[in-house]
N, C-alpha and C positions, 0 to 999 in steps of 0.2 A: 595368560594362557601360554604365550611364547616362553616366558621365563620358567614356567612349570615344565614345559616340554624339554627345555635345556637341562633342568635339574634331573629329570627322569633319564635322559640320554646319558648324562655323566654317571649317574648311579648304576646304569646298566653295565658300564665298562669298569667302574671302580666302586663297587658297593661298600658302604661304610655306615653302620647303624649303631654306633656307640651311644651310650647314655649321656656321655659328655656333650655330644652334638645336640641331643634333645634338650639339655639344660641351656645350651647356647640359644636354641630356638625360642625357649621360654623367655629368656632375657631380651632377645630381639623383639619378641611380640609385645612385651611390656614397654620397651622403648618406642615402638610404633604407636601404642595407645597414648603415651605421654607426649612424644614429639612426632606428630604425623609427618612422614617424609616418603617421597616416592622411592628414593634409593633404599631406605630401610624396608619398605614394603616389598620391593622386588627381591631384596636379599632374603627376606623372610619366606617368600613364596618359593623361590628357587631352592633354598636350603631345606625348607619343609618337604618339598616333593622329592628332593634328593634322599632325605632320611626315610621318607615313607616307602619309596621304591626299593631302597636298600633293605629295609625291614622285610618287605614282601619277598625279596630274593633270598634272604638268609634265614628267615624264621617263620615260614608259612606252614600250615597244617599238612599240605601235600608233600613238602620237602621232609618234614619230620616223619611222615609215614614211609616215604621212600627210604630214608636212612634206617628206619626200624626193620623194614622188610629185607633190605639188602638187594644185591643185584640178581641173585638166583631166584627162580620160581619157588614160591612158598604156598603151601596149602593153608588156607585160612577160612574161618567162618565170620561173615560180616553182617552187620545189622545197620540199616539206614533207610532213607527215604528217596524215592525216585524224583529227581528235580528236572528232568527233560522228557519230552515226549518220546516214548519208545518207537524205534523204527525197525520194522520187521524186514530182515534180509531174505533173499531168495532161498538160502539154506535153512531157514526156519529159526534162526537166532534173532532175539530182540537185542538191539543196541541202545543203551541209555546211560545217563549219568546218575550215580548214586552218591548222595551226601551221607557219609558214614556217621553213625553214632558210637559204634564200638566194633572191635574185632577180637577174635579169639585166635591167638597164635601160640602154638606149643603149650597149650593148657594155661595160658595167661590171658586174662581179660583186660583189654586196654581201651580206654575212651579216646576218641579222635573225632575231629570235625572235618577231615579231609574229604575230597571228592575223587572218586575213581570211575573209570569207564568200564561198563559191565556188558558182557555178552552172555545171554541166558536163553534157553529154549522155551522158557515160560513166556506168558503174555501179560506183563504188568500194565498198570495205568499210571498216569501222572499223579504224584502225591502218595502212592502206595508205600507203606512201610514193609520192607522185605527183610528176610533172613536167608542168606545165601551161603553155600559152601562151594569153594572152587579153588582154582590156582591163580594166585596173584603174581604178576610179572611186569616187566617193563613194556611200555607201548612200543610196537614195532617201528623200526626206522624205515624210511623209503628205500626201495630196492633199485630204482631206476633214476637216471639223471632227469631232472625236471619234474619228477613226480611230487604230488602234494605231500608235504612233510607233516603228517598228523601228529607226530611226536612233539615237534617244536610248537605246533599250534596249541596242543593241549597243555604243554608246559607253561605257556603264557597265561593259561587259565588256572595254574597251580594244580593240574591233573598230571601226576607223574607215574601212575600205576594203573594197570587194567586187571580185571577179574574175569576169568573164563569159567563159566558154570556149564558143564557139558550136558547135563541132563535136567529135564524139567523138575524131577522129584528132588533135586538138590537145592531147591529154593521153595520158600513158602511165603505167602502174603500174610503178614501179621495184622494189618489194618488198612482199610480203604480210606480214601479222602483225608490223608494226612498232609504234612508239609505246610508251606506258606498259604494262609487262607486267601490272600489277594490273588496270588498267582493261580491258585486252584480255581477261584471264581473266574479268572480270565480264561483259563483252559476250558472250563465248562461252557462259558459263553461262546468261545470259539467253536466248540463242537456244535452248539445250537445254531450259530450263524452259518456254518458250513452246510448243515442239514437243510436250513431254510433256503439258502442260495441255490442249492442243488436239487431242490424239490421239483419233480417232474422230469429230471434228466438222468434217471437211473439207467437208461439204455445208451447213454453217451458219456462214458467215463472220462474220455479225453476232454470233453467240454467241462465236465465237473472239475477236473484238475486244473484246467486253464483258469476258470473263474475263481477257484479257491486260491490259486497262486497270485492273481492280480489283486483280489479284494482283501485277502487275509494273510498274504505273504507265505503261504504253504508251498514254498518252492520245491521241497523234497517230494511232493506228490505229483509234480509235473513230469511227464515222460521225457526222456532224453531226446527223442526224435522231434518233440515240440520245442524243447528248450534250446537245442543246438542252433537253429536259425536265428533266434533272438541273440544268442551269444555272438555269432558271426557277424551280425549287423549292428552290434553295439547297443541293443535295446533290451538287454537282459535285466536292466534296472527296473523294468515294469513289474518284475516278480519280487522285488525287494521293497518292502513298505518304507517309504521315505517321505520327502517333502510334499510330493504330489498327492499321495494318499492322505497324509495328515492334514494337508491344506484343504482337501475336499471335505474331509470329516468336519474340520473346524468351521468351514463355510456353511455346510448344511446345518450344523448345530446353531450357528449364529442366525441363520434364517429362521429356525424354529423359535429361538429366543426373541427375535423381532416380532414374529407373529404372536407370541405370548405377551408382548408389550413389556418385556423386562428391561430394566435400565442397563446401561453399558457396564456398570460395575457388577450387577448381578449376573449378566450374561457372561462376562469374563470369568467370574468366580465359579460359574457352573460348567463352562466349557473346559477350563484348565484340567480339572480332575478327570473328565471324560476323555480328553485327548490322551492323557497319560495312561488311562486304562486301556485305550485302543492300542497304545504301544505295547502294553502287557499282553493283550489278546493276540497280537501278531508275533509274539515271541521275544520281545525285548532285544531285538537286533540293534546294532549300533546306529544304523541309518534311521530306524523308527524312533529310538530314544533321542537321537540328536534333533530330529524334526519336532518331536513332541516338546522337548525342552525349549527350542527356539520359539515355537508357537506359544508356549506357556509364558516365556519372557515377554514376547510382543504383547500378548493379552494382559500380562501383569502391568505393562505400562498404562493400558487403559484403566485397569483397576485402581492403580495408585496415581492416575492422572499425571504421568511422567512421559516425556517424549522418548521414544525408543529408536535405536539405531541397529541396522541389520548386522553390521560387523561386530558390534558389541554383543548382540544376541548370539551370534555364531561363536565368538570367543568364550562367552559365558557357558554355552552348551559344552564346549570342549573342556573348560575348566572343571565343570561339575562331573563330567564323565571321567576325567582323570582323577578326581577326588574319589570316585566310586571304585575305580580300578586303574592303577597306573600302567598296567600292562596293555591296556587298550591302545596306548600310543603306538605300539609295535604291530597291531593287527591290520591286515589289509582293508577290512571294512571301515575302520576308523579313518585311515589315511585317505581312502577313496571318497568317503562321505564328505569330509571337510575340504578336500581338494576340489571336488566338483562344486560344492556350494560356494566356496571361496572364489573359484573361477567365475561363477555366475555373477556374484556380487561385484567383483572387480572389473569384469570385462563386458558383461552383457549390455549395459547402458551405453558405453562408448561405441561398441560395435553396432548397436541398433541405430544410434544417431548417424553414424557414418553410412550405413546401408540406406537409410531413409533419404539421406541427402542425395544419393545417386538418382533416385526416381522422383524427387520432389519437383513440383511445377515451379515456374519462374517466381521467385520471392517478391518481385515488384508487381506481379499481376494480382489484383484483388480476387479473393476467393469466390465472391459472388459472380464473377465473370466466367468461372469454370463451368463447363457443362456437367450435367448430372452423371453421365457415364465416366467423365474424367475424375469427378470427386469420388465415385465408387471405386474406381481403379486405385486411386491414391489411398483410400482407407484399407482396401484389401492388401495392397503392397506394404503398407505400414504394419499390418498384422503379420504378414509373412516375414518381414524384416525383424520384428520383435521375436518371433518364434525361432527364426534362424540364428539370431544373435545369442539367444539362450542356449540353443543346441551347440553352436560353435564354442561358446565360452565353457560349457560343461565338457566338451570334447578336449579342449586345450588343457583344462584343469586336470583331467583324468589321464591324458595320454602318457605322460612319463611313468606313472604308476602302473597302468595297464601294460605298457611295453616292458617294464621291469619285471613284473610278477607273472604275466601270462604270455609274453612274447607276441603280442597281438596289437594291431593297429586297424581301426575300423572307420575310415573316412566316410563310408556309406551311411554311418549313423547320423551324419549331419542332415541328410535328406530323410532317412527312415524315421527319425524322431518327430519330424514335422507331420508325419502321417499317423504314427502309432500312439503318440502321446495324447492328442485330442480323442482318439478312439478309446484309449484307456481311461481318460477322464469320464466319458459317458458311461463306459462299462462299470466303473467304480461308483459313480453317482447313482446309476440305476440300481446297482446292488445294494447300496446303503439305503436308498429309498425303499427297496423291497424289504429290508430288515425292519425299517420303521413301520411299514404297513403290517408286517407280520406280527 
């Protein structure tokens, strides 16, 4: 994973995707198969990711579309499928991503697989096939220092153009329920889950949005006045589906498999696809995909009867994510997700042992001589130390990135997480049990 990251970083500064390099990669791969070697394997991985990222930077569908349209605004007719959940702005425009199938530009019909950002006054649904007429142009750059750079963020996802469709009649829905069937099923399931969790709360929209944000990761539905206190106290991660959420889901599924008397292999084989589907339900964000991959690798060890290691699982999740999209390495979500989990794996256990040692009873005193209140205090103190060590390790892992990207330091999160994380655990567990009973 580290060698892959180095190859991607070098390619971002000096992209080079010649076919000669591809032939060299093929020869090195054959050499690794014939003469297994760590040095050759690392060289193959680093060079392979260097070429892959260079290819994405120089020959992607989004870049080809941008070169075809040029820098000036152009009137085009576009046909494609909605691949993100449309968000309705206060001005009535729907904002969503459209995977193109074709465009009509100056009476020329061109096929393309690029993705563009669309603003339209219509109300499409996820998976709809649309035909739109509007003005294609560059994504706006930030106007103020420190403002979120949407243009750079979308460019990392190979989205280099936006399409403004001013009137609802300039677009038409060609077909409903198109697109990827798995993602469409996940989106339909998420709608049912949200309706089930919010049943009986029609008069409390803030509560609905809060529960939907924690259980399903629908952070965009959470009002800013509710979200801001969580951001200022360093607990905004509760609205990002990650290890906590995936771990609870996996634990509940394992309990059901135990009740059903399934073997460990059958239980692991059943839970892995369900955990991956939960990641799809929550929107395939980096944190949820990373957690689902780590959980799948850990359960895969049970399935294949192999011992698993947390650091290997974390590195494997990073490696597979980079195989899926090398640009993920440069996203804030990817960096924060792996920095936090890496900090927990590296620092939580030593910090916990150090804290427990401060309040431990005399090691030469037999435990059966301790009074019952003293033993209870020791158990509670150990629980607080373990929770505090995880909170401190996560804060240390995320602090450099949070300071760099957001100019924010939240030491209060060390205490706040001790309170809100257990509460979030029970909220999510009750929500998932509600879905099972429904």
